[in-house]
N, C-alpha and C positions, 0 to 999 in steps of 0.2 A: 504493500500499499504506499502511496506517496502523499505528502502534504502538498496542499495547493491553496494559493491566496485567491482572493476574488478577482485578480487582474487576469481576465481571460484573453485569449488571442484577439488582437484588434485586427481591423481590416488591413492595416499597413503591414501586418505581420503574416497575413494569410498567404500561403503559397499555393495558388490555384493550380500552378503547373505541376507541383509536387503531387497533389491529389490526383491529377488526371494521369500520372505516370503509371499507376498501378495497372499492369497487364494491358497497357494502351499501345496499339500499333502506331509507328511513326509514318506519316504520310509524306512529309518532306522535312528537309533540314535547310535552314537559312544561316549561312556562316557557321555552320556546325550546330546550331540550335534546333532542337527537336520541335516539330509541330505535329500534333497528334490527329489522328483520323477523326475522332469524335468532334473536335472543335471545328474541322473543315466541314464535316458532314453537317453539323448543326447549323453553321452560318450559311452554307449552301442552300440547305433546304428552306431556311427562313427567307433568304433573298429571292429564291426562285418561286416561292409560294407554292410548292408542290413536292411530291415525293420525287426521288431521283428517277429519271427516265432510264429506260433500258439503253438508250442511245448514249454512249459514253462521251460522245463529242461535246455535249454541253458541259459535262463534269470538267472535261480537260480544258475547255475554254475558260472556265471559271478559276482554274489554277492560277492563271496570270493575275487576275483581279485580286484573288485572295493573297497570293504571295506578295504582291505590291502593298496591300494593306499590312501584312505583318512586318514587312521591311520598315514601314513608317512607325509602327509600334515599337519595334526594336530600336529604331533610331531615337524615338522619344525616350526610352529607357536609358540608352547611352548618354543622352543629354541630361539625364537626371530628373526628367519631369515627374517621374513616378515617386520621387522623394519630396516634392514640394508640398507644403502645408495645405495650400489651397486645393491641390489635387486630392489629398487624403481626405480632407474635409467634405468635398464634393461627393467622392466615392462612398464615404461613410454614410452620407445622407441617402444616396440611392440604395445602399445595402439595407438601411434601416427600413426603407419603403418595401423592398423586395422581400425582406425577412418577415414582415408582419403577418402575412397569410399562413406562414409556417409555424407561427408562435401562438397558435390558438387551435382548438379542436374543430376542424371544419364540419364534422358531422353535427356537433352541438350547434355551431353558427347556422348551418343549413336548417336545423330543426327550429331554431329561434325565428328565422325568416318565415318559414311555413306557419309557425304558431301565430306570429304576429299578423300575417295575412288572413289566416283562417279566423282569428278573433275579430278582425276588422268587419267581418260579415255580420257581427252582432253588436248592439248597443245596449249598454246597461244603465239603468237608473238606480242610483244609490245615495245614501247618506252616510256620514261618518261622524265620529266623535274622536277628537285628537287630544292625547295628552303628551305634551312636548317633553323630550328628553334627547340630548345630543348623542351623536354617534360614538363619541369617546367618553361618555358619562361613566362615572364611577359605579361599581356594582350597587352600592347602597342607594344611589339615585335611580338606577334602572329598576331595582326592586320596588322602590316607593311609587314610581310611575306605573309599573305593571299592576301592582296591588290596588292602586287607586282606581284604574280603569277597570279592573275585574269587579271591584265593589259596584261601580256604575253598571256594568254590564248585568251582574246578578240582580240588580234593582229593577232593571228594565224587564228582565225575565220573570219578575215577581218575587224574588228573594231579597228583601230588604235587609241592610246590614244590622247586625245585633249590636248591642252596647259593647260586648267584648271585642267584636270585629273592628268597631270604630277605634276602640282603645289600642288595638293591635296596630292598626294603620297609623294612629297618632304617634306611637312609639317609633315607627319606621321613619315618619316624617322628621321627628326630633333628631334622628340619627343621620338624616340626609344632609346634603349641602345646603338645603333650604332652611335648615334649623336656625332659630333665632339666637343671637348672641349679643353681647354688649356693643359690638360694633355694627350691628345690622341697622340698615336705613329704613326709612319709612316705606319705601317701595318694597323692601325685602319682607317687611311685616304684612303689607298688603297681599303679596304673592303667597306667603305662608298661610295666611288666613283663608285665601281663595281656595287653596288646595284642601285645607281641612274642612271648609264649609261645603265643598263639593261632595265630600263623603258624608258629613253629618246631616246636610239638608236634603239629600237625595230622596229620601222616603217621602217627605212632605211635598216635594215638587211633583212626584209621580202619582200621588194618591188621587189628585183631581184631574189628571190629564189623560184624555182618551188616546192621544198619540204619545205614548211614553217615550220613544226614541227622540222625537223632535224636542219634547220638553227637556229631557236629559242633555241633549246637544246644546240647547240655548243656555242652560244653567251651568254645565260643567265643561264643555269643549274649549280647548285653548286655541282653536281656530277662529280668528276674530270675526270671520263672516257668519258664524254659527248663530250669533245673537240675532241676526236678521233672517237667515235662511233655515235655521234648525238643522244645520249640517247637510242640507240637500245640495248634491253636486250635479243634479241634472243628469242627462244622458252622456255617457263617454264610451270610447271604445279603446282598442289597443294603441299603445304608444302616446296616450294622452295623460296618463298617470304614471307615477314611479312604478317599477316593475313589481315589487312585493305587494303593493296595493292592487295593481291590476290582476295579479294572480289570485289574490283573495276574492276579488269581485267575481272574476269568471269561474271560480270554483265553488261559489256559493249559490244555492238555490234561491229563487224568488221568495220573499217573505221570511227568509232566515238571516240570522245575525252571525258574524264571525267571531272568533276568538281574537284577542289582541294580536295585531299584526305590526311588526317593526319595520319602520322606513327610516330614512335619514331625517325625518322631521320628528319622529318619536313613535309612540304607540297609538294604533287606530283600532276602533271596532267599527265594522261596516254593517249596514243593513240594505240588502238588495230588495228594491220594490218592484222592478220590471225588467224584462229583457225583451228586445225586439229586433227584427232584421234591420240591417243598416239602411238608413234613409238615402245614402249616396251623397252626392254633393249637388249643389244648386248655384246657378248663376243668376244674379238678380240685379236690379237697379232700384234706386229709392229716392224719394223726395223727402226731405227732412226740415222740420221747423225745430230749430235747436233751443233747448233750455239753457238760459244764462245760469252762471254759477250762483248757488244759494237763492234760486228763484222759489218763491213761495207757491203752494199748491194752487192758490187762486189765480196767480199770474200764469201758471202752466195751463190752467183750464182756459184762460182767455186766449191763448195761442191756438186753441182748437178751431177758433173762428177762421184763422189764416189757413190752416191745413184743409178745413172744409171748403173754403173757397177754391183752393187749388184743386180739390177733388171734384168739385162741381164743373170746373173747366175741363178736367180730364173726362168726365162723363159726357160732356158737350162735344167732344171730339178733338180737343186739343192734343198734340202729341205729347207723350209722357216725357221724351228727351228734351223737348223744348221747354216744358214746364219746369223740369229739373234744372236745366241750365239757368233759367230765369229766376226761380224762387228757392231752390234748395240751399239750406244753410251749411250743408256738407259740401264745401267748395272743391276739394280734391275730386270727388266723384261727380259733382255738378258739371264740371268741364267735359266729362265724358258721358253726358246725358244721364247721370245718376248711376252709371254702371259700378259695381263692386267686384271683388275678387270672388272666385269659387269658394264656397264654405260648406262644411258639413255640420254634424252635431257638436254642440259646446263651443262653437267659434264665434257666435253672436249672442247678444242678450236673448233670453229664452223667448221673450215676447216676439222679437224679430224673427227667431228661427221658426217659431210656430206658424206665424203669418205667412212666411215664405214658403214652407213645405206644405202648407194647406192649399196653395195654388195648384190647380190640377193641369193647366196647359200653359204652353209657352205663350207669352203675350198677356196672360191674366194678370190683373193687378188687385191689391187688397184694398178694403176701406181704411180710413185713417186709424192708426193704433199708437199707443204711447209706450216708450221705453224710459229708462231713467235718463236717457240722453235727449229725448225730445219726442215730437209727433213724427210719424212716418206714413208714407204710402210705398208699398213695395210691389215691383213688377217682376214676374218670373220671365227670364230670358231663355234659360236652358236647364236641363237636369241630366245627370248621368249616374249610373250605378258604380259599384266598386269595379275598378279596372282589372284586368287579367293579372295573375301573379307575375308572368313574364314581363309585363309592362311596368310593374311596380317594384320588381326585384331590386333594381339599382337604387331607387329612392329608399326602400326599406333598409338596405344595407347601410346607407349613410345614417339614417335615423337610429337604427339599432347601434350603430358605431358610437353614437353620442349618448347612448342609454346605459343604465347600470347593468342591464341584462347581458351586455357585451362581455362582461367579466366571467359569464358561465363558460364560454369557450376556453378562456385562459385558465380558469380554475380546473376544468376537465383535463386540459393538456398537462398542467402541473401534476395532477394525481397520476396520469398515464406515465410521465417521465419518472416520477418517483417509484412506480412499480416496476417499470423497465429496468432501472438502475439499482433496484434493491436498496431504497433510501432507508437508512437506519440512523436514528438520533440518540444522543446521550442526554436525557433529561436532567441528570445531576449537573453536568457541565453548563447547561443553560441556567439552572437555578443559581450556580455560583455568582452570576452577574448581580444578584441582589446584594452581594457584599461590596460591590464597587460602584453601583449606581447611586448617585447622590443629587442634590437639588440643582447642581450645575447643568444637569441634562436639560432641565426645564428652562434654563437661561441661554441654552445653546452654546455652552462653554465646557462641556465635558470633554476630557481628553482620553484617547484610546490607551495611553500608556498606564492608566489606572488599572487596567485589566491585565497587565503583564504578570503580576503576582498570582494570577489564577493558574498559571502553569501551561497555558496554551493547549488545553486539551481539546480533543476532537469533539465537535459538536454534532456532526452528522457527516455522512458520506453519500456520494452519488457514484455508483460503480467503484472504481478504484481511486476515486478522488476524494480527499478528506477536506473538510472545512472546519477551521478551528476557531477557538475563542478570540484569537487576535483578528481573524477575518471579521468577526461580528463586531468587536470592538471598533475596528476602522469604519465599518458600516454605521455604527451609531454616531461616531464622530462626524462623519461626512454628511449625515442626513439629519442631525439634530437642528432643531429651531427653537426660538423663543416661544414658550406656551405656557398655559396655566399649569400650575402644579397638580399632579394627579397621583394616584396610588402607584408605588414603584413596581409592583408586581404586574399591575395592568399595563404599565409603559413597556415592561420587559416582554410580556406576551404579544403585545401588539407589534413592537419593533422585531421581535424574532420571527414572527409570522411573515412580515414584509420582507425581511432578510432572506428567509428560506425561499419564498416565492420568487424573488428577484434573482437569487442565486441559480435556482432550478431553470428559470427562463433563460438566463445568460449561458448556462451550462449547455442547453439545447441549442441556443443561437450559435455557440462556438462550433457546433458540429454540423451546421447545415450544409457546407460545401461538400463534406464527406458523405452525407446522407442522401443528398438530393441533387443528382446530375443536372436536372433542369435549373435548379437555382444557381448551381456552380457556373454552368454554361452562360446563363443570362447575366450574372454578375461579371463574369470575365468580358462579355460583350460591352457592358457599361464602362468597365475599367479601360479596355482598349480603345473604345469610342471617345472617352474624355481625353485620352493621351493623344489620340489622332487629331481631335479638334484642336488641342492646345499646341501641338507642334505645327500643324498646317497654319494656325493663326500666326504663329511666330515666324514661320518661313515664307508664307504667301500673304494671307489676308492683311494683317496689320502692317507687314513689311511694305506692301504695295501703297498703303496709305501714308505711312510715316517716312519712307525713303523718297523724299522729294527729288533729290539729285538723281537717283536711279530712274524715277518716273520721267523727269525731264530728258535724260539721255535716251530712254526708250522712245519718247515722243519724237525727239529729233531725228531718230533713225527710221521711224515709222509714221511720220506725219501725213504721208499720202494715203494711209488707211483711214484717215479721219477727215474726209472731205465734205465741204458743203456741196450740195447740188446747185444747179444754176438758180440764181435768186434775182429778184426784181424789187427795188425800193420804190414804192408807189405812194401817191397821196390820193385819197378819195374825198371829194367834195360831195356831201350828202345834201341834196337840194330839196326844198319844199315843194317845187313844181318845175315844169319845163322853162318857164320864163326866168326863174332864178338860175337854172343851169345855163341858159343863154347868156345871162349877164356874167356868170362866172367865166364862160369861155372868153368872152370879150375882154375881160381883165387878164386872163392868161395870155392872150395874144399881146397885150401891152407889157407882158413880162412882170406883172405885179407879183409881190411874195404871197405866201399862204396867209400870213397875218393881215396884209393889207387887204386881201380878197375878202376875207371873213369880216373884218371890221367894216369895209364898205358896204357889202351886201346886207349886213345885219343892222345897219342904221335904223331901218324902219321896223324891223322885227328881229329879235335874237333867235327865232325859230327858222329863219330863212335858210341858213346853211351851217353845217359843221364840217370840219376837215379832220382827217386822221391820216397820219403817216405810218405805213406798215411795210415790213419786208416779208415777201412770200417767196416759198420755194416753188420751183416749176412744178406744176401738177397740183398745187394746193388750193388754188383759186381759178375757177374756170373762166371768169371774166378777165383776170389778169393773163391767164394763158392765151386767150383769144386776141390779146393786144400786146404780144410779147415783142415790143420795139419801144425804144426810148421816145418820149414826147407825149402829147395830149391824144387820148383815144379819139378816133374819128367820130364815133357816135356815142350818144348817152346810153347808160344802162338803167333800165327800169327795175326798180325794187318793188315788186307788187305786194310783198309782205307788209313793208312798213310805209307803202305809198310814197316812195321817194324816188328822185331822179339823180343818178350818180354821175359825176364827171370824173373820169379816171386819168390821172396823170402818171406815166411811168418815168420816175426821176433818174433811175440808174438800173442797168443790167449788169450782173456779176457772173463771171465764169466760175467753173468749179475751182475751189481754193481750200487749203487746209484750214480746219477749225483750229482756233487757239486752245491751249491747255484748259483755260477757263470755260470755254465754250463746250468742250468735250470731256470734262474731268471724269464723269462717271464711266464713259465708254473707254477712255484711255486707261483709267485705273483697273477695269475689269480685264482688258487685254493684257496689261502689265502682270496682273495676278496669274493669267493663264500661262504667260511666258515664264514667270517665276516657278510655277508649278511644273512645267516641262523640264526646266533646268534642273529643279530639285529631284524629279523622278529619275533623270538621266544620272544624277550623282548617286542616288540610291542604288540603282541598278548596277552601277559600276562598283559600288562598295560592298554590295551583298551578293553572294553566290547562292543560288537556289538549286537544290538537288531533289527531284521528285521520285518517290518510290512508286513506280508504276504498277507493282503487284498489289500494293495496298490501295492505291487510287482505283484500281479496277474492282476493288470489292466495296467501294462506296454504295450504300443502298439505303 
């Protein structure tokens, strides 16, 4: 057995070539360096987009392209580009992206996708009661919260708390972090009493209430909205609630109540009151008369007159879109004729949702109705059911990736890796850390050297690799943050679990190249592609832009490759009518300048004539081509589109001439890049000798 620190092989140390050498036939050598059949075959198939043809000609033709590619990669390595920190950082980023699908249980992830989609076919109406407790709460606080919620649940079920049960709970409360002390604030006292009274007063609250759950929610729930809605959450479906909450809802029958469910918000009990098939999504437009902030009920009622007047216009035949643009107070949607985004259950105020989904046909609109935001009239534009799984799969992946349920795939993989590698841990070595953990760990100042006296015992192993107390100490030191003080044992258990999970994932990550040829090949493609890009940029692209002296020299030797075609410098006098055109011609005969002509003709009106001087290439303007000789065109040109008469003057004809560098910078630079690349390729082919193993090449398939 060997000891091993947390520092796994990094991307910069991964020898992809070494891994590939195991029983790999060599398809070619370049300056003595071996290139393996699998790499050639993989790249060939990917670039040809098909399986290898029985015709070996196409394969042999590809040898030249591939060998040139490998020459460039070897040259990049010879120039040390693979040692640059920027290269290592970029490759590490790509590797992290490529590794992600391998570091989770694909079967679990696929099952989560299907589960989410199947659940979306159903919408659940439920209410809940929340007792808040943080994710990292101390055991004493977790017990207090759970006990309080169970007493509330039992009372709803008809089992009121006895005096001894209340006393038992009060003792738990006094031992919790909510216990009152000499330093407690007024707010601490209010919070303490609220918790105690939730238990003491539950029987009285429920005695006279026909809907016990709603009454209990209003009295005891720590969800602030429960005071108004009695815990009612309306209808919801998959991916709209946190995963443990969603699971509880979908696994509970209508009319039943759950046991306490733990989420990141605390403990909940849910009561499911209805399940229905998904309503799908609806596209609507609305007209809104908005309530002002702090508006009184009487004022809200007065605004009903305005929405009724709009409704009357609508019934009289006015277009909904026109009325929305003119009268709706929801300005963003008003600009679009009142149109909103597609929505489904629980995306809009319940009154709006009910009114919209009650419309039976596209084009139907509702009577005026009120929400907390104002008065509305809603029109149905379109409606659709749940899309097919294949159409939603990509979106579901993204949404699940942001949801806590995505950890299920990671958790499953960790368990698999542990099992495959005979994970074995030393509980006593872990417990030793209680001797060296102190308050500095909650200040973010704990030092790993404090654990040296523990003896660096083995904490656990994965296969033949051991992970020690020193590894864990370094992990704590590098991951600690300033945080509220908690129980030492709780901190140890949480930190240790995170350390083990991260270590197991890193252990698997370090073996991906050896385990998965597809991953190894794709990573090598990324690696070689980055090197090729960086070297080509250095030798060709950026050089052509930065090497101004070389560019000028190239231009001077090749300027006749960048010629202007024949050109004509012309002036066009756009005249208001034929009479103005005749006057212009008269002034041209007197050799008047363009400025003089315009000023003279426009004395009576600035709209009489405008002049523009333009240079046209031959073939660019048919009127100029028809008058391709210097001087005033013999006849006027009629512009029927703008109702103008044009007098054309050809000031100068120019033969084919070289463009200046400024005039053809883009073309010259592109040609110079091509020139540099040809020169570079010639250099590479002279430097590198390629020897192809024809016997191996003929086995490519």
